[in-house]
N, C-alpha and C positions, 0 to 999 in steps of 0.2 A: 723312588723313582717310578713306583705304580702307580704313587695320587695325581703326581704333577703331571702326566700325561693324561689323566683322566679328567681334572682341571679343564688343560691346553684342548680334550677333546669339547668338553662342555660348549669351552666358551667360542668354538669354532662354531660346534651346531646352532647355537642361539643366534651368536651372527647370521647363518645364512639366512632363521627364520623372520628376522627384523630388517632385512633386504629387498624380499619376493616384495610385489607390487601391490597396491593396496587397493582393493577398489576404491573408487571415492565416496565417498559419502552423500545420498540422495537425501534434498533436503523437499519435501514436500509442504513443510505449511510456513507460514509468513506472518508476521504479528506486528506494526508499526502504524505508522502516522502518515496519512493522503491527502490529498486538498488536490483536489480538480473540476473543473468548471463544470464537467459531463459524465467523473465519476464519484463525488459525491468528496465527503471532507469529515475528517476525525479520526477516529479511533479504523484500524482498517484493518481484515485476515483474509491472507491468501489461501486458499488452496491448490497447487498447481503440480500434481501427479507426474504428468509428459508430457503431452505436444497442448493439450487446452487444458484452460485451470480457470477458477471464478477466484475475484473479489467483492466483499462484501464492506461495506463504510458506513459505518452512523457515528453522528452526532445530535444527542439531544441536551439542549441546552432550558431551563427557566426559570426563571427571578420571578423576583413582586419588587412593589416602587418602596420597596427600604433597603434592596443589594447595593450595598456599596461597592467603589475598589478597596485595595487591599488598602490606602491612608482612611480611609472614610468615607471620603468623597464620594455622590451621589454619581452616576458618571448617564446625567440625562443622555448624551447621545448614542452610546449603548443602543441604552436600550429602546430607546424611540426611534432614531431609524434606522436599528438593524432589526433589530426584534418585536417590536409593533409593542403598542402600549401595557402588556401583560406581560410583556416579556421571552415570548420566549420562539424557537425555533429550531427545528429538527432539520438537520441533511441526510437521507438516506439515500444509498450510491450501491451498482449490483452489477458487476461488470462484468465481461467477458474476456477470458485471453488466448491466443493463440500461439506458439513461438512459433515462427518462419525463419531461423537463424540458431540454434548452440556451439560457444562456443567458451573455453574453460573460466575464461574473466567472466562473458556474460554472455546476451540471450538479443537477438533483434525478435518482436513481436509485435501483432497486431491487437488492435483492445477495440471492443466495443461496450462504451458505458451509456449505461441509466443513471441519471441525479433526480432527484423528486423529493423539492424543500417546499418544504413547511411552515408557517409563515398564520399569528394570527390573521391576519387580512388579506393570505394573498397564499396558493398552491401553484408551484413551476416546476412545469419538470422538462426536463434537458438530457437530450442525447448526443453521442460525439465516438466516430468513428478516427481513429490514425495508427498511428506507428509511434512503439516506444522500444524504450533501451534499455536495459537492464544488471549494469553494473555491479556480477556478484563477486561475494564470500560471505563470511561467516550473516556479516551484515550487505544486506541488497539496496542500494539506488536506485531508483528507477524515474527516468525521465519520459513523461511522451508529450509528442504535437502528431493536434489534428483534427478535424474541422467537424464543431458543433449545430446546433439545433436547436437555440434555447427558445424558453418557456411554449416548449411545442402549441401548445394549449391555451395563449395567452396569447401574447404580443411574442410573433413569430418571430427569430430574427436567426442569420444563418453567418457564421464567424469562426476565423478561426480558433483553435484552444490550445490550454497548452497545462499535465499535469504532471504533479512529482508528488513520487513516495518514498519515505524512508524503512525496511522491513528487516526485523530479525528473522533468522531464516533460521528452523528446528524440523 
C-alpha cells in the first residue's frame, strides 16, 4: 500500500512539473535562401537578437566556356546574356532590419537593403527601403515590399521592389 501511494504521489508531482508554462524559445539566428532586387540573391544569414537585426546574402557563380547543363548541352543564353563571356556573376547583399510589431506567429518589420552586383563588364549598386512581413515558426517565410533605387552609380532608376526569403531559425 505504501508503494502504491508513493507511485501515485510521484505521478502527480511529475504532472505539475510538465504543466508549468515554459518561456518561448528565442531564435536569434536564421539561415536560408533569399531573392531580392535591393537585398541580394543567394544564400542568406540573419542575426536578429532583438528589435534590430542584420541580414547578409551572397551568391558567387563562376563558369568557363566549357560549362554545360545537366544534359550536356552548352547553355549559351545563360553564359553570354546573364554572366558575360567569362561566365562570372556575384551578388552581395547587406540589409538592416528593424522590428516594428512582434506577434506570436510573426512580425512586421522595416528594412534598408544594399545590393552590389558584379559581372565581368558591369557593376551595379541597388538600395531599397520598405516593409516586410515574416510568418514565423521553426521555418520563417519573409515577404518584403518597398521602393528601390536601382544602379545608383550608373543608369539611376527609382522603382517599386519586392523581396522574398525562406529561413530556418535556430
